[in-house]
C-alpha positions in Angstrom: -10.2 0.7 6.7 -10.9 -3.1 6.8 -8.3 -5.3 8.8 -9.3 -9.0 9.1 -7.8 -11.8 9.2 -6.8 -12.9 5.5 -7.6 -16.2 4.4 -5.4 -19.1 3.2 -4.7 -19.0 -0.7 -6.4 -22.0 -2.3 -5.7 -23.5 -5.3 -5.6 -21.4 -8.5 -8.8 -19.6 -9.4 -10.4 -19.5 -12.8 -10.1 -16.5 -15.3 -13.9 -15.8 -14.2 -13.8 -16.3 -10.2 -10.3 -13.6 -10.9 -12.5 -11.2 -12.6 -13.5 -10.5 -9.1 -11.1 -11.4 -6.7 -7.4 -11.7 -6.2 -5.4 -14.6 -7.1 -5.7 -15.9 -3.5 -9.4 -15.3 -3.5 -8.9 -11.7 -1.9 -10.9 -9.0 -3.0 -7.8 -6.2 -3.6 -7.9 -2.7 -5.4 -8.7 1.0 -4.9 -9.9 1.7 -1.6 -10.5 5.7 -2.0 -9.4 8.4 -4.3 -8.6 12.1 -4.2 -6.9 15.1 -6.2 -5.3 18.3 -5.9 -4.8 20.9 -8.3 -3.1 24.6 -8.0 -4.7 27.1 -6.9 -4.7 29.4 -10.5 -6.0 28.0 -13.4 -5.7 29.5 -17.3 -8.8 29.0 -19.6 -7.8 28.6 -22.7 -10.6 30.5 -25.0 -8.0 33.5 -23.2 -5.0 31.7 -24.3 -6.0 31.2 -28.0 -7.1 34.9 -27.7 -3.8 36.0 -27.4 -1.7 33.4 -29.6 -4.2 34.5 -32.3 -6.0 31.7 -33.3 -9.6 30.4 -32.4 -10.6 29.0 -29.4 -12.4 26.4 -31.0 -8.5 24.8 -32.2 -8.3 24.3 -28.7 -11.5 23.4 -26.8 -13.1 21.5 -29.2 -9.5 20.5 -31.2 -7.6 19.0 -28.0 -10.8 18.4 -26.3 -9.3 20.9 -22.7 -11.4 23.7 -21.3 -8.5 25.1 -18.9 -5.2 23.9 -18.2 -3.7 24.5 -14.2 -0.9 26.5 -13.8 1.3 26.6 -10.9 2.6 29.0 -8.7 5.9 29.4 -7.3 4.9 28.2 -3.8 3.4 24.9 -6.1 5.3 22.0 -6.8 5.3 18.1 -7.1 5.4 17.8 -3.1 2.8 20.0 -1.9 0.4 18.8 -5.2 0.5 15.5 -3.5 0.7 16.2 0.2 -2.6 18.1 -0.5 -4.1 15.6 -2.6 -3.3 12.9 0.1 -4.2 14.9 2.6 -7.8 15.4 0.6 -7.8 11.1 0.6 -7.1 10.8 4.5 -9.5 13.2 5.2 -12.1 12.6 3.2 -12.2 8.3 3.4 -11.7 8.4 7.4 -8.5 7.2 7.0 -5.2 6.9 9.6 -1.6 7.5 8.6 -0.9 4.7 10.8 -2.2 2.6 8.2 -0.2 3.2 5.7 2.7 0.5 5.1 3.8 1.6 1.9 3.7 4.6 -0.1 4.8 4.9 -3.6 4.8 8.1 -5.7 4.6 8.5 -9.2 6.1 11.3 -11.3 8.3 12.5 -13.8 8.8 15.6 -12.6 11.7 14.9 -9.7 12.8 17.7 -7.4 16.0 16.1 -7.0 18.3 13.2 -8.2 18.2 11.4 -5.7 15.7 11.9 -2.8 12.3 11.4 -3.6 8.9 13.2 -3.8 7.7 10.3 -1.7 10.1 10.8 1.3 8.5 14.7 1.4 5.2 13.7 1.3 6.1 10.4 4.3 7.0 13.6 6.6 4.5 15.8 5.8 1.7 14.0 6.4 3.3 11.8 9.6 3.3 8.3 8.1 4.7 5.3 10.3 8.8 5.2 10.2 7.7 1.0 9.5 6.8 2.1 5.7 8.6 1.4 3.0 8.6 4.7 0.8 10.0 5.4 -2.8 9.2 7.3 -6.1 8.4 5.4 -9.7 9.5 7.5 -12.9 8.7 6.0 -16.2 7.0 9.1 -18.1 3.7 8.6 -17.7 3.3 5.5 -16.5 5.2 5.7 -13.0 1.7 5.7 -11.1 0.6 2.3 -12.6 3.8 1.2 -12.1 3.1 2.1 -8.1 -0.4 0.9 -8.0 0.6 -2.8 -9.6 3.3 -2.9 -7.3 1.2 -2.2 -4.3 -1.4 -4.9 -5.7 1.1 -7.2 -5.8 2.4 -6.2 -1.9 -1.6 -7.0 -0.5 -1.6 -9.7 -3.2 1.5 -11.7 -1.5 0.8 -10.8 2.3 3.3 -8.3 2.6 1.0 -5.9 3.9 -0.1 -7.6 7.2 -3.8 -5.5 7.0 -1.8 -2.5 6.0 -3.1 -0.1 2.7 -0.8 1.5 0.3 -0.8 5.3 -0.6 -0.1 5.4 -4.3 0.1 9.6 -5.7 0.9 10.6 -9.2 1.8 13.9 -8.8 3.2 16.1 -11.7 3.8 19.8 -13.9 3.6 19.4 -17.5 5.1 22.2 -18.8 6.2 23.2 -22.7 7.9 26.2 -23.8 5.6 29.5 -24.4 4.1 29.9 -27.6 5.2 26.2 -28.8 2.8 23.5 -30.2 2.5 21.8 -26.7 2.0 24.9 -24.8 -1.8 24.2 -24.7 -2.0 20.8 -23.5 0.0 21.7 -20.4 -1.3 21.1 -16.3 -0.6 20.5 -13.2 -2.2 18.2 -10.4 -1.9 14.8 -9.0 -4.1 12.1 -7.7 -4.2 9.7 -4.4 -4.9 6.5 -4.2 -5.3 4.0 -0.8 -5.1 0.6 -2.1 -6.1 -1.9 0.5 -7.9 -5.4 0.6 -12.1 -4.9 0.5 -11.8 -2.0 -1.2 -14.9 0.4 -1.2 -14.4 1.9 -4.8 -12.9 -0.7 -7.6 -12.2 -4.1 -6.7 -9.0 -4.9 -9.6 -8.3 -8.0 -11.3 -5.0 -8.5 -10.0 -2.6 -10.6 -12.0 -4.5 -10.2 -15.0 -3.4 -7.2 -17.1 -1.9 -6.9 -20.5 1.5 -5.2 -21.2 3.4 -3.4 -23.8 6.9 -2.3 -24.1 9.3 -0.4 -26.6 12.5 1.8 -26.7 11.2 4.8 -28.2 11.8 8.3 -28.5 8.6 9.9 -28.6 8.6 12.5 -25.4 11.6 13.3 -23.5 13.0 16.1 -20.5 16.8 16.2 -20.3 18.4 16.9 -17.0 19.0 20.3 -17.7 15.4 21.1 -19.1 12.2 22.3 -17.3 10.3 22.0 -19.9 9.3 18.8 -22.2 10.4 17.9 -25.5 7.8 15.7 -27.8 7.9 14.2 -31.3 4.1 15.0 -31.4 3.0 12.4 -34.4 5.6 9.8 -33.7 3.9 9.8 -29.8 0.6 9.5 -30.9 1.0 6.4 -33.5 3.7 5.3 -30.2 0.6 5.3 -27.9 -1.8 3.7 -30.4 0.4 1.2 -31.2 0.8 0.3 -27.2 -2.8 0.5 -26.7 -3.1 -2.3 -29.2 -0.2 -4.4 -27.9 -1.1 -3.7 -24.5 -4.8 -5.2 -25.2 -4.3 -7.9 -27.2 -2.4 -9.6 -24.4 -5.3 -8.6 -21.8 -7.7 -9.9 -24.4 -5.2 -13.4 -24.5 -5.0 -13.4 -20.5 -8.6 -13.3 -20.3 -9.7 -15.4 -22.4 -11.5 -12.8 -24.5 -9.7 -13.0 -28.2 -13.5 -14.3 -29.6 -15.5 -11.8 -27.1 -16.3 -11.8 -23.8 -17.9 -14.6 -22.2 -20.8 -13.6 -21.0 -22.2 -10.1 -20.4 -21.6 -9.9 -17.0 -17.9 -9.7 -18.1 -18.4 -7.2 -20.7 -16.3 -3.7 -20.4 -19.0 -1.4 -19.8 -16.6 2.1 -19.7 -12.7 2.8 -20.3 -10.4 5.0 -19.3 -7.3 5.5 -21.1 -4.1 8.2 -20.2 -5.4 11.3 -21.4 -2.9 13.7 -22.3 -6.0 15.9 -23.8 -9.0 14.8 -24.6 -9.0 14.1 -28.0 -6.1 11.4 -27.6 -8.4 9.3 -25.3 -11.0 9.8 -28.6 -7.8 8.3 -30.8 -7.4 5.8 -28.2 -11.1 4.6 -28.4 -11.5 4.3 -31.8 -8.7 1.8 -32.4 -9.9 -0.5 -29.8 -12.8 -0.6 -31.6 -11.1 -0.9 -34.3 -9.5 -4.2 -32.5 -13.0 -5.6 -31.6 -14.7 -5.2 -35.0 -16.9 -2.4 -35.0 -17.5 -0.4 -37.3 -17.1 3.7 -37.0 -20.5 4.6 -36.3 -20.9 2.2 -33.8 -17.3 3.9 -32.5 -18.5 6.9 -32.2 -21.8 5.8 -30.0 -19.5 3.5 -28.2 -17.5 6.5 -27.3 -20.5 9.1 -25.9 -21.4 6.1 -23.4 -18.3 4.6 -22.4 -15.8 7.4 -22.9 -16.8 10.6 -22.4 -17.7 10.4 -18.7 -14.3 10.1 -17.7 -12.8 13.0 -19.3 -14.7 16.0 -18.0 -12.4 16.4 -15.1 -9.3 16.2 -17.4 -10.7 19.0 -19.9 -10.8 21.5 -16.7 -7.3 20.7 -15.5 -5.1 19.7 -18.3 -2.6 17.4 -18.4 -1.2 15.9 -15.4 1.5 13.1 -16.8 0.7 10.0 -14.4 -2.3 10.9 -12.5 -4.1 11.6 -16.1 -5.5 7.9 -16.5 -6.6 8.5 -12.8 -8.0 11.9 -12.8 -10.0 10.0 -16.1 -11.1 7.5 -13.5 -12.0 9.7 -10.7 -14.5 11.6 -13.5 -16.2 8.4 -14.4 -17.2 7.6 -11.0 -17.7 11.2 -9.7 -20.1 11.6 -12.2 -21.3 7.7 -12.9 -20.6 5.1 -9.6 -23.7 4.9 -8.9 -25.2 3.3 -12.2 -22.0 1.1 -12.3 -22.0 -0.7 -9.2 -21.4 -4.2 -10.1 -20.1 -3.7 -13.7 -16.5 -3.9 -15.3 -14.7 -1.1 -16.3 -11.0 -1.2 -18.6 -8.0 1.1 -17.8 -5.1 2.0 -19.7 -2.0 3.7 -18.7 0.4 4.8 -20.8 4.2 6.2 -20.9 6.5 7.4 -23.4 9.4 5.7 -23.7 7.7 3.7 -23.8 5.4 1.2 -21.5 1.7 1.0 -21.2 -0.6 -1.7 -19.4 -4.3 -2.2 -19.9 -6.5 -3.7 -16.6 -9.7 -4.1 -15.4 -12.0 -3.8 -12.3 -15.8 -3.4 -11.1 -17.1 -0.6 -9.3 -18.4 -1.3 -5.9 -21.6 -0.6 -4.4 -20.2 2.3 -1.9 -18.3 4.3 -4.3 -20.5 7.1 -5.2 -21.3 7.5 -1.3 -17.5 7.2 -0.2 -16.9 10.1 -3.1 -19.4 12.4 -1.9 -18.1 12.7 1.5 -14.5 13.2 0.1 -16.1 16.0 -2.1 -13.7 14.7 -4.9 -14.7 18.3 -6.8 -13.7 21.0 -4.0 -10.2 21.7 -5.6 -12.2 23.0 -8.7 -14.4 25.4 -6.5 -11.0 26.7 -4.5 -9.3 27.7 -7.9 -9.2 31.4 -9.1 -9.3 32.3 -13.1 -5.6 33.8 -14.3 -5.0 36.8 -16.8 -2.9 35.3 -19.4 -0.3 38.4 -18.2 -0.3 36.8 -14.8 -0.1 33.2 -16.7 2.8 34.4 -18.7 4.8 35.9 -15.0 4.6 32.6 -13.1 5.9 30.9 -16.2 8.8 33.0 -16.8 8.8 32.5 -13.4 10.0 28.2 -13.9 13.2 28.8 -13.9 14.1 30.4 -10.5 11.7 28.3 -8.4 14.1 25.5 -7.4 17.2 28.1 -6.8 14.7 30.4 -4.5 16.3 30.9 -0.9 14.0 30.2 1.8 14.1 33.6 3.2 12.4 34.6 -0.2 9.2 33.1 1.0 7.9 37.0 1.7 7.6 37.2 -2.3 5.9 34.4 -2.5 2.9 35.8 -0.5 3.7 39.3 -2.4 3.0 37.2 -5.7 -0.1 38.6 -4.4 -2.0 38.0 -7.2 -2.4 33.9 -6.2 -2.0 33.9 -2.6 -4.6 32.6 -1.0 -4.9 32.4 3.2 -6.0 28.5 3.2 -4.4 25.2 4.7 -2.5 24.1 2.0 1.4 22.6 1.9 3.6 25.5 0.4 7.4 25.5 -1.1 9.2 27.9 0.8 12.7 27.5 -0.9 16.1 26.1 -0.3 18.1 26.9 2.9 21.9 27.9 3.0 22.8 23.7 2.3 19.8 23.7 -0.6 17.8 21.7 1.1 13.8 22.3 -0.3 11.5 23.5 2.6 7.8 22.9 3.2 5.5 23.6 5.8 1.7 23.2 5.6 0.0 26.4 7.2 
């Protein structure tokens, strides 16, 4: 943690200056990242076999090889807590240094009490901490991130850092078109001055919003509803709008001012891998590239960001940031000092395009955090185990806390570890959590 005294604000810097610093001339961005997934996953080839479709329809057609599946004792709170604990431990951060805690989710566990409140208690964060939850479908995590950047830039942080966690469980009905695009997980990010991963370009973003019904989940449903083809079009329209404003804000309507300002990589919101490909093709069209150039650009600039998402599936608010973590995990060393783009989309809809530069320290820090540990700790589910877990979704929120033994006897998935667990509700219908 770097708690150096902030310098006094200077005159408004030029676009080239703010590409590396915030509007006050300070570096602000992502200091550390980590993610968490449930203990079990289903291989998409196994799902395809049972559903009677070629495996290639899921694996190549969607760009997904595995999807994480939550057990009865795993929910957005436990996933968020696991990701945040991995971050704090791996990055050597004391919880007392956190002054803002925001959780972005569209899988809320309560209409009133936020996931962030549970997280605050389970992590032992200080009482002098602003805590809340953000919701706008898959955009909620980005809303939290941008709020944290502004909180620091405005001087409210007073040397402290912000903890932003994106946590969700993507569920669709069994045997529905959306079934192979499920997933579950959380991504935790520490936002601070003098970050070790990425300097973000504070205040230089492109936004887009529209009131559309491309994806929604009524209060009485656990499974989401989606107008698939319309949602793809909404995503691409939002990308075009947000990217156009970003180019205008950065004075890049005629192309980057210099080679050093070029975006060498771009991470997109990834509900499934092929959506990121569609997004990049659309952006390349806007930039005036032909199809061959767009394909070559995709392999070089986007593909590394899709490797981790392909093994986890859709995690809604965290999808963009899992893609970013994948990119940094695979290429941080060679990207040091270079500029990357990020595109966030949330149905309904809201979108934002922004950018930042990779720090020289990034590769060493991610190695210390051991970002892929959650994948090595998983176990593969049979289709029967997956189906049994899904059938129990409706009862999980009303499970009596004294039924914890049932969770353990759920057997196949329970591992002896130190992960947070959901134990059910007490007689007053309060959710009970603990870390073993």
